[in-house]
N, C-alpha and C positions, 0 to 999 in steps of 0.2 A: 750578547752578540755571538759568542762562541757556541752557545747552546743552539741557536738557530742554525748556524753553519753545520754543526754536527747532525742535527735532525734532518736537514736538507741532504746531507751526504748519505745518511741512512736511506732516505726515500729514493735518492738517485740510484743507489746500489740495488734496491728492490726493483726499481723500474728497469734497470739493465738486465735483471734476471727474468723479465717478462711480466711482472706484476703491474697491474694498473693501480697507481697510487694517487691519481688525481681524478675525481669524478669527471667523466667526459673525455679523458685523456687516452682512451683506448687506442692501442697501436703505437704509442710513443715509446721509444727505446731509451729514453732518459727522462729525468724529472722535468727538465726544461722543455723537452719536446712534448711531453704530456700536458704541461701547462699551456703551451701554445695551441695544441690541438683543441683542448677544452675551451679556450678563449675564442678560437675561430668558430667552433661549432655553435657556441652560445651566441656569438655575435651574428652569425649568418641567419639563425632563426629569428633573432630580435630585429634585424634589418628588414627581413621580409614582413614581419608583423607590423613594423613601423610603416612600411609602404602601404600595406593593405588595411591596417587597423585590425583590432582584435576580432571583430565580427567577420570581416573579410577573410582573415587568416583561418578562422574556424570553418567557414564555408568552403574554402579551398581544400581543406583536408576532407571534409564530407564529400565534396564533389569527386575527389579521387576514388573514394570507396564506391560511390555510385557508378562511376565509369567502369570500374573493374567488375561490378555486379552485372552491368549491361553486357560486358564482353563475355563472361562465362555463364551468365544466367543465374537465376536465384538459387537453384539447387546446387550448382557448382560453387557458388559463393558460400553457401552454408557448409558444404562439404570441405571447402578450403579452410573455413573457420574451425571445423572439427579437427582437421589435420594440423593446423597451426597450433591449436591448444595442446597437442601431444608433444610438441618439440621441447626438449630440455637441453641443458648445456652439454650433457654427455651423450645424448642420442638424438638422431634425426626423428622426425615424426613417423616416417615409414618404418624405421627399425623398432620404435616403441610400439607402434600399432601391431606389427608382426609379433613381437614378444608377448604382448598382452592379448592377442587374438582379436583385435579390433579391426573390422572391415572398413576400408576407405575405398569408395567407388570413384576412382579417378576418371572414369568414362564421363562423369558429369562435368569435368573441366573441359568445356568446349574450346576449341582453338579460336583465337581472335581473328 
């Protein structure tokens, strides 16, 4: 029992220093907060899936992509995908494209 308490105390300290110690607990400032965030995120997605069924849930995600594609056009959608693929934890897509000399034609992103 003491071992579990010690381990949780270590995880809590790491969480207080800004580290994510619970998968899905991003943004929590303590171990307990991260556990609650992870549980809520998981439950929210599961609830929607339960309401729609697996096939309906998948179609909902696909429909969102199709709507965006209609808003910005096929070329804009493809360009957006190129730009998104360049994003890293440390650099934005624009910064990385600039550093590597990759041209992103943002004029293809039509306004909705």
